[in-house]
C-alpha positions as CSV (number, residue, x, y, z in Angstrom):
1,G,79.9,86.4,125.4
2,Y,80.0,89.5,123.2
3,S,82.2,90.3,120.2
4,I,84.2,93.1,118.7
5,S,84.2,93.3,114.9
6,G,85.3,95.5,112.0
7,T,87.2,95.6,108.8
8,I,91.0,95.9,108.3
9,Y,91.6,98.3,105.4
10,Q,94.6,99.5,103.5
11,S,95.7,103.1,104.4
12,D,93.1,104.4,101.9
13,G,90.3,103.4,104.3
14,V,88.4,101.8,101.4
15,T,90.2,98.7,100.2
16,P,90.0,95.7,102.6
17,I,93.3,93.9,103.1
18,T,92.9,90.5,101.5
19,D,96.5,89.7,100.6
20,A,97.8,89.0,104.2
21,R,96.7,86.8,107.1
22,M,96.1,89.0,110.1
23,E,95.7,88.2,113.8
24,I,93.5,90.5,115.8
25,E,94.4,90.6,119.5
26,V,92.2,91.9,122.3
27,Y,93.8,93.2,125.5
28,Q,92.7,94.6,128.9
29,D,94.7,97.2,131.0
30,D,97.3,99.7,129.8
31,P,98.5,99.4,126.2
32,C,101.6,101.3,127.2
33,G,102.3,99.2,130.2
34,S,101.2,96.0,131.6
35,Y,98.3,94.4,129.7
36,T,96.8,91.0,129.3
37,E,95.6,89.3,126.1
38,V,92.0,88.1,126.6
39,A,91.1,87.0,123.1
40,E,92.3,86.7,119.5
41,G,90.9,86.1,116.1
42,Y,92.2,85.8,112.5
43,T,91.2,87.0,109.1
44,S,92.6,86.7,105.5
45,N,89.7,88.7,103.9
46,G,89.9,91.9,105.9
47,V,86.7,91.3,108.0
48,Y,87.3,90.2,111.6
49,M,85.2,89.3,114.6
50,V,86.6,88.3,118.0
51,Y,84.2,86.4,120.2
52,G,83.8,85.4,123.8
53,L,84.2,88.8,125.5
54,T,82.5,89.8,128.8
55,P,81.5,93.4,129.6
56,G,84.6,95.5,130.1
57,T,87.0,97.9,128.5
58,Y,89.4,96.5,125.8
59,Y,92.2,97.6,123.4
60,V,92.5,95.9,120.0
61,C,95.5,95.6,117.8
62,T,96.4,93.8,114.6
63,S,99.4,91.5,114.1
64,V,100.4,90.5,110.6
65,W,100.8,86.8,110.6
66,Y,104.6,86.1,110.7
67,Q,105.3,89.4,108.9
68,S,103.8,87.9,105.8
69,S,103.3,91.4,104.3
70,N,104.6,94.9,104.7
71,Y,101.6,96.2,106.7
72,L,102.4,97.7,110.1
73,D,100.9,96.2,113.2
74,E,98.6,98.8,114.7
75,W,96.3,99.6,117.7
76,W,92.7,100.5,117.0
77,A,91.9,104.2,117.3
78,G,88.7,106.1,116.3
79,A,90.4,107.6,113.3
80,G,91.4,104.2,111.9
81,S,94.5,103.0,113.8
82,V,97.9,104.0,115.1
83,P,101.3,102.2,115.1
84,L,102.0,99.9,118.1
85,S,104.8,102.3,119.1
86,D,102.1,105.0,119.6
87,C,100.4,103.1,122.4
88,S,99.2,106.3,124.1
89,A,97.0,107.1,121.1
90,A,95.3,103.6,121.3
91,E,91.6,104.1,122.1
92,S,89.6,101.8,124.3
93,I,86.5,99.9,123.3
94,T,83.8,99.4,126.0
95,I,81.4,96.5,125.9
96,S,78.5,96.9,128.3
97,N,75.5,94.7,127.2
98,A,75.9,94.2,123.5
99,S,78.5,93.3,120.9
100,V,80.4,96.2,119.3
101,S,80.9,96.5,115.5
102,G,82.5,99.0,113.1
103,K,85.9,99.0,114.8
104,D,87.9,99.4,111.6
105,F,91.6,99.7,111.0
106,Q,93.5,101.6,108.3
107,L,97.0,100.0,108.2
108,D,100.0,101.8,106.9
109,T,102.7,100.0,105.0
110,G,106.1,99.8,106.4
111,Y,109.6,98.9,105.3
112,S,111.6,95.6,105.2
113,I,115.1,94.5,106.0
114,S,116.4,91.5,103.9
115,G,119.7,89.8,103.3
116,T,121.5,86.5,103.3
117,I,123.1,84.7,106.3
118,Y,126.5,83.3,105.3
119,Q,128.9,80.8,106.8
120,S,132.1,82.1,108.3
121,D,133.7,82.2,104.8
122,G,131.3,85.1,103.9
123,V,130.4,83.5,100.6
124,T,128.5,80.3,101.3
125,P,124.8,80.8,102.5
126,I,123.8,78.7,105.5
127,I,121.2,76.3,104.1
128,D,121.3,73.4,106.6
129,A,119.9,75.1,109.7
130,G,116.8,76.9,110.8
131,I,117.7,80.5,111.8
132,W,115.6,83.1,113.6
133,I,116.3,86.8,112.7
134,S,115.2,89.2,115.4
135,V,115.0,92.9,114.9
136,Y,115.4,95.3,117.9
137,Q,115.3,99.0,118.7
138,G,117.2,100.7,121.5
139,D,120.6,99.9,123.0
140,P,121.8,96.4,122.0
141,C,124.0,96.4,125.1
142,G,121.3,97.7,127.5
143,S,117.6,98.3,127.2
144,Y,116.0,97.3,123.9
145,T,112.7,96.3,122.5
146,S,111.9,93.4,120.1
147,V,110.2,94.8,117.0
148,A,109.8,91.9,114.7
149,S,111.3,88.5,113.7
150,S,111.5,86.1,110.8
151,Y,112.7,82.6,110.2
152,T,114.7,81.1,107.4
153,R,116.0,77.6,106.5
154,N,117.8,78.6,103.3
155,G,119.9,81.6,104.6
156,I,117.8,84.2,102.8
157,Y,115.5,86.3,105.0
158,T,113.1,89.3,104.9
159,V,111.6,91.0,108.0
160,S,108.7,93.1,106.9
161,G,106.2,95.6,108.4
162,L,108.8,97.8,110.0
163,P,108.1,101.5,110.7
164,S,110.9,103.9,109.8
165,G,113.7,103.9,112.4
166,T,117.1,102.5,113.4
167,Y,117.3,98.8,114.1
168,Y,119.7,96.1,115.3
169,I,119.5,92.6,114.0
170,R,120.4,89.4,115.8
171,T,120.4,85.8,114.6
172,S,119.8,82.6,116.6
173,N,120.1,79.0,115.5
174,N,117.0,76.9,115.9
175,T,118.3,73.5,116.7
176,N,114.9,71.8,117.0
């Protein structure tokens, strides 16, 4: 098959991101609606290549591995990249009969939410259970969208790579 490749830069468009493990996901169909992941790749040095693609039209996005840094997940766009929430600005990449290169990203940095999860006494951190922290936008009693998540086993958490906005946070106990 063919490949899509490029470099993931910091927002300056010059400095490759080498301090975070990134997943690069390749999708077909509508990035603002129903889409299907067809391939993925990883990088920790900023340079990526996703293999095994057939001729077709694709959309590519980054995903910071378990929010290990404060970079935003973004769609590829000709000017560098756009936040996942701006899916209508994502640009397609067409493969006809050759691999495609130079599909670079320029990731913006985001914000983080951090804190401590306490037992019901409000003083003692929960240190004996695995807990997922999920961050949502929208109406917590109605329609909402999952934005990011994190995991802790010592009660202290940080969820990174968030664009500016209003969020709701939920915890769930991982009993496995």
